ROFIVEX-12676 format. One record per residue (C-alpha): z, x, y. Coordinates in steps of 0.05 Angstrom, whole numbers, plus 32768, in hexadecimal, padded with zeros to 4 digits. Example, Ala and Ser with C-alpha at 12.3 -4.5 7.8 and 13.67 -1.06 7.14 Angstrom:
BEGIN
@up=809C | east=80F6 | north=7FA6
@up=808F | east=8111 | north=7FEB
//
This chain:
BEGIN
@up=7FC2 | east=7ED9 | north=80E1
@up=7FAA | east=7EDE | north=8098
@up=7FD6 | east=7EBA | north=8063
@up=7FE6 | east=7EF1 | north=802A
@up=7FF3 | east=7EE8 | north=7FE6
@up=803F | east=7F03 | north=7FD0
@up=8064 | east=7F09 | north=7F94
@up=80AC | east=7EFD | north=7FA2
@up=80E4 | east=7F13 | north=7F63
@up=8130 | east=7F05 | north=7F74
@up=814D | east=7EE5 | north=7FAD
@up=817E | east=7EFE | north=7FEA
@up=8183 | east=7F40 | north=8005
@up=8175 | east=7F74 | north=8013
@up=8128 | east=7F63 | north=800D
@up=80FA | east=7F9B | north=7FF5
@up=80B6 | east=7F91 | north=800F
@up=8080 | east=7FC3 | north=7FE4
@up=803E | east=7FCE | north=8009
@up=7FFC | east=7FE1 | north=7FE3
@up=7FD1 | east=8017 | north=7FEA
@up=7F7D | east=8016 | north=8009
@up=7F5B | east=7FEC | north=7FD1
@up=7F92 | east=7FDC | north=7FA8
@up=7FC4 | east=7F9F | north=7FA6
@up=800B | east=7F8E | north=7F97
@up=8003 | east=7F8A | north=7F44
@up=7FFC | east=7FDC | north=7F50
@up=8047 | east=7FD8 | north=7F5C
@up=805B | east=7FB8 | north=7F0F
@up=806B | east=7FFD | north=7EF5
@up=80A3 | east=8006 | north=7F2C
@up=80B2 | east=7FCA | north=7F26
@up=80C4 | east=7FC6 | north=7EDF
@up=80F5 | east=8001 | north=7EFA
@up=8114 | east=7FD3 | north=7F30
@up=8136 | east=7F9B | north=7F0F
@up=8177 | east=7FAB | north=7F28
@up=815F | east=7FA1 | north=7F6D
@up=8198 | east=7F72 | north=7F89
@up=816F | east=7F4A | north=7FBB
@up=8124 | east=7F31 | north=7FB8
@up=80E1 | east=7F5A | north=7FB5
@up=80A3 | east=7F47 | north=7FD5
@up=805F | east=7F68 | north=7FC3
@up=8029 | east=7F53 | north=7FE6
@up=7FDF | east=7F55 | north=7FE2
@up=7FC3 | east=7F73 | north=802A
@up=7F90 | east=7F4C | north=8055
@up=7F49 | east=7F55 | north=8026
@up=7F6D | east=7F71 | north=7FEA
@up=7F7A | east=7F53 | north=7FB2
@up=7F92 | east=7F07 | north=7FA7
@up=7F9D | east=7F0D | north=7FF6
@up=7F5E | east=7EEF | north=801D
@up=7F23 | east=7F1A | north=8046
@up=7F2D | east=7F1A | north=8097
@up=7F05 | east=7F2E | north=80D7
@up=7F30 | east=7F68 | north=80E1
@up=7F57 | east=7F9A | north=80BD
@up=7F7C | east=7FBD | north=80F3
@up=7FC3 | east=7FDE | north=80E4
@up=7FE7 | east=7FA8 | north=8111
@up=7FBB | east=7F69 | north=80EB
@up=7FD5 | east=7F87 | north=80A8
@up=8023 | east=7F93 | north=80CA
@up=801B | east=7F41 | north=80E3
@up=8000 | east=7F28 | north=80A4
@up=8046 | east=7F48 | north=8084
@up=8074 | east=7F2E | north=80B5
@up=805C | east=7EEA | north=80AD
@up=8078 | east=7EE7 | north=8069
@up=80C3 | east=7EE8 | north=8087
@up=80E5 | east=7EC2 | north=80B5
@up=80F1 | east=7EDE | north=8101
@up=8122 | east=7F1D | north=80F7
@up=812B | east=7F25 | north=80B2
@up=813E | east=7F69 | north=809E
@up=8116 | east=7F8A | north=806E
@up=8115 | east=7FD0 | north=8047
@up=80C4 | east=7FEA | north=8042
@up=80A7 | east=8012 | north=800E
@up=805C | east=8020 | north=8015
@up=8026 | east=8045 | north=7FFA
@up=7FF0 | east=806C | north=801D
@up=7FD2 | east=8032 | north=804E
@up=800C | east=800A | north=803A
@up=8034 | east=803D | north=804F
@up=8016 | east=8043 | north=8099
@up=8019 | east=7FF7 | north=8098
@up=806D | east=8004 | north=808D
@up=806F | east=8031 | north=80C3
@up=804E | east=7FFC | north=80F3
@up=807C | east=7FC7 | north=80DE
@up=80B3 | east=7FF1 | north=80F2
@up=80A1 | east=7FF8 | north=8137
@up=80BE | east=7FB3 | north=8148
@up=8089 | east=7F92 | north=8169
@up=8085 | east=7F5D | north=812A
@up=80C5 | east=7F36 | north=812E
@up=80E2 | east=7F53 | north=80F6
@up=8122 | east=7F81 | north=80EF
@up=810D | east=7FC9 | north=80C0
@up=814A | east=7FE2 | north=809F
@up=8124 | east=801C | north=8083
@up=80E2 | east=8035 | north=8075
@up=80C4 | east=8060 | north=803A
@up=807E | east=807E | north=803D
@up=805B | east=809C | north=8009
@up=800D | east=80BE | north=8005
@up=8009 | east=80A7 | north=804D
@up=7FC3 | east=80D4 | north=806B
@up=7FDE | east=80FC | north=80AF
@up=7F94 | east=8107 | north=80C9
@up=7F4F | east=80F4 | north=80C2
@up=7F10 | east=811C | north=80CB
@up=7ED8 | east=8108 | north=80E9
@up=7EAE | east=8108 | north=80AB
@up=7EE2 | east=80D8 | north=8086
@up=7EE4 | east=80A8 | north=80C4
@up=7E93 | east=80A7 | north=80C0
@up=7E98 | east=80A0 | north=8071
@up=7ECC | east=805E | north=8080
@up=7EA1 | east=8040 | north=80B5
@up=7E63 | east=8045 | north=8084
@up=7E8B | east=8022 | north=804F
@up=7EA2 | east=7FF4 | north=8076
@up=7E5F | east=7FD0 | north=8080
@up=7E41 | east=7FDA | north=803E
@up=7E25 | east=7FA2 | north=800E
@up=7E5C | east=7F8A | north=7FD6
@up=7E44 | east=7FB3 | north=7F9E
@up=7E41 | east=7F89 | north=7F5F
@up=7E52 | east=7F8F | north=7F14
@up=7E36 | east=7F71 | north=7ED6
@up=7E74 | east=7F73 | north=7EB4
@up=7EBC | east=7F72 | north=7EB7
@up=7EC2 | east=7FBE | north=7E96
@up=7E9C | east=7FDF | north=7ED1
@up=7EBB | east=7FB7 | north=7F09
@up=7F00 | east=7FC7 | north=7EE6
@up=7EE5 | east=8017 | north=7EE9
@up=7ECF | east=8012 | north=7F2D
@up=7F11 | east=7FF8 | north=7F4A
@up=7F37 | east=802B | north=7F28
@up=7F18 | east=8062 | north=7F46
@up=7F0F | east=8035 | north=7F8B
@up=7F65 | east=8030 | north=7F85
@up=7F73 | east=8078 | north=7F6C
@up=7F89 | east=8066 | north=7F31
@up=7F48 | east=8079 | north=7F04
@up=7F79 | east=80B2 | north=7EE5
@up=7FBB | east=8089 | north=7EE5
@up=7FA9 | east=8044 | north=7ECA
@up=7F73 | east=801F | north=7EA0
@up=7F4F | east=7FDF | north=7E98
@up=7F87 | east=7FB9 | north=7E82
@up=7FB7 | east=7FC9 | north=7EBE
@up=7FD1 | east=7F89 | north=7EE5
@up=7FB1 | east=7FA4 | north=7F22
@up=7F66 | east=7FA7 | north=7F0A
@up=7F73 | east=7F57 | north=7EFE
@up=7F85 | east=7F4D | north=7F42
@up=7F5A | east=7F7E | north=7F5B
@up=7F16 | east=7F64 | north=7F47
@up=7EF5 | east=7F22 | north=7F49
@up=7EC2 | east=7EF7 | north=7F1F
@up=7E8E | east=7EC9 | north=7F3F
@up=7E45 | east=7EB5 | north=7F1C
@up=7E58 | east=7EE8 | north=7EE6
@up=7E5A | east=7F1D | north=7F0D
@up=7E92 | east=7F4B | north=7F1D
@up=7EA3 | east=7F68 | north=7F5F
@up=7EDE | east=7F90 | north=7F7D
@up=7F0F | east=7F56 | north=7FA6
@up=7F21 | east=7F84 | north=7FD2
@up=7EF1 | east=7F7F | north=801A
@up=7EC4 | east=7FC2 | north=802E
@up=7EDE | east=7FB8 | north=8073
@up=7F2A | east=7FC8 | north=8067
@up=7F1A | east=8015 | north=8067
@up=7F0D | east=7FFE | north=80BB
@up=7F67 | east=8007 | north=80B6
@up=7F4F | east=8059 | north=80A8
@up=7F5B | east=8083 | north=80E7
@up=7F9F | east=807D | north=8101
@up=7FCF | east=80B3 | north=80F9
@up=8015 | east=80B6 | north=80E8
@up=802C | east=80CE | north=8132
@up=8012 | east=8090 | north=8144
@up=802E | east=806A | north=8112
@up=8076 | east=8089 | north=810A
@up=80AC | east=8053 | north=812E
@up=80C6 | east=805A | north=8177
@up=8106 | east=803E | north=8161
@up=813C | east=8054 | north=8138
@up=812D | east=8042 | north=80F9
@up=8139 | east=8072 | north=80BC
@up=80ED | east=8093 | north=80A0
@up=80EB | east=80B0 | north=805D
@up=809F | east=80D7 | north=8049
@up=808A | east=80ED | north=800B
@up=804D | east=80FD | north=7FDD
@up=8035 | east=810B | north=7F9C
@up=8037 | east=815D | north=7F8C
@up=7FF3 | east=8157 | north=7F7F
@up=7FD9 | east=8121 | north=7FB1
@up=7F96 | east=8134 | north=7FD2
@up=7F9F | east=8112 | north=800F
@up=7FE1 | east=8126 | north=8023
@up=800D | east=815A | north=8019
@up=8051 | east=816F | north=8027
@up=804C | east=81A6 | north=805F
@up=8028 | east=8167 | north=8085
@up=805B | east=8138 | north=807C
@up=8092 | east=815F | north=8095
@up=8073 | east=8166 | north=80DD
@up=808D | east=8120 | north=80DE
@up=80C2 | east=8119 | north=80A9
@up=80E6 | east=815C | north=80A5
@up=8108 | east=8148 | north=8067
@up=80C2 | east=813A | north=804A
@up=80B7 | east=813C | north=7FFA
@up=808C | east=813F | north=7FC0
@up=8094 | east=8125 | north=7F7B
@up=8080 | east=8161 | north=7F49
@up=8049 | east=814B | north=7F17
@up=8032 | east=810F | north=7F3D
@up=7FF1 | east=8102 | north=7F67
@up=7FE0 | east=80CC | north=7F95
@up=7FFD | east=809E | north=7F6A
@up=8049 | east=80A8 | north=7F5D
@up=805F | east=805F | north=7F5A
@up=802E | east=8059 | north=7F20
@up=802C | east=80A1 | north=7F02
@up=8080 | east=80B5 | north=7F16
@up=80A1 | east=8066 | north=7F16
@up=80E7 | east=8080 | north=7EFD
@up=80E9 | east=80B0 | north=7F36
@up=80C5 | east=807A | north=7F69
@up=8101 | east=804B | north=7F57
@up=8143 | east=807E | north=7F57
@up=8124 | east=8091 | north=7F9B
@up=811A | east=803B | north=7FB0
@up=8166 | east=803B | north=7F99
@up=8182 | east=8072 | north=7FBC
@up=815D | east=8072 | north=8003
@up=8163 | east=8025 | north=800A
@up=819F | east=8009 | north=7FE3
//
């Protein structure tokens, strides 16, 4: 088990958990959190293993990620899960009932529904690639924004950049472990909970990784947020905040 860095806001129930996507970190939720100041319970925002301010690990399977998140809570804790991309996939795994927590509802967006052989090969190669070092913060920040899919929607001053890069001995690198991409490959069909947990899927209208038609194979009521790409929680935080209130309160 990996002990995760996690930010907790507020207290009591309902407990909302926000799970970030591949190569990002919990600070990416800041735009949404600014719109959820009226949430009546606590909000927990972890950095997943191998990302941001959480430690690296030997393994990065979906079950490892899910177990880490579950370990933040007492057994039987009732949780409302909202996850982006890989974080959405982890939320679905947590809803399986295998991890000792009670999932009230899952909202997952930008989750890939399938993988090509080429994508899996690239992920496998990247997982064993050496750490890339940068001579200055600006270059590392630019690389982080591209790796996290935020290049067109955030800038170097964003809080997620501070959590997403590390300075060591006068050089800079990404905080995320390259090996985290080993989590790639699991399909939505394999992750959907086999128990009566309400699940809602959506994506940005212009998400290059998934579309509404693909999501509706698993959730007939899946929808798209107009004008948004892969990061609607950053690009359209007002709409996503309204959806969280509607679906989880």
